[in-house]
Structure formats: structure tokens, C-alpha cells
C-alpha positions, 0 to 999 in steps of 0.5 A: 287108848287101851294097851294090847295084852297077850298071853303066851308060854315062855319058850326061850330066855334070850339075853339079859331081861328078855324072854321069848313067848309063843302066842297061839291064836285060833282063827277060822280059815277063810275058805274051808271054815275050819278052826286053825291055830296060828302061832307068833313069837314075841320078845318081852321085857322081864325087868327082874329076870324072874321067868323060866322056860315053860312059864305061862305069862301075861304081857302088856304093850309098852313103848319100844324098848329095842328093835323087836321088844315092845311088850313088858311082863305084866304077870305070871299066870302059872309057873313051869311044872305046876 
């Protein structure tokens, strides 16, 4: 079974080794057939505390690390301000 990956922007650093990312999806509205944006926040595990607010990251699904944290940092796509 393949692990789910998500891409998002870091919007907050919450606690030790944890960051909150905002993931944007584009979906077609079922009635109006217009493309709309949907947003969801995920908590991800950042083992080395290397993330900063504004970084664009790739996270991969893992075992549950806490009640809401089931993704871990795979790679940093771009740093904030670059």
C-alpha cells in the first residue's frame, strides 16, 4: 500500500517538533461545475525543528505520532522568501 503524500505551506510552528501546514485542493463543485479551492490544516512531525513559517513542504503519511499528527516531513520544496 502506497503512503499518502501532501504538499503545503507552513502556517504555524506549534510545540516542539511539530508544524501546521495548509494544504489547498482544487475540486469541481457538484452543482455549479466551477473549480473551487478547499483548504485543510495538517499537523506534521518535524524531527529536527528545521521548518519556518512560509516554507513549502512535502509530507508523507506515517504511524500515528499523537492524536492529530499522522504525517512526517519528507522534504522541503522551497524555503520562505526564496
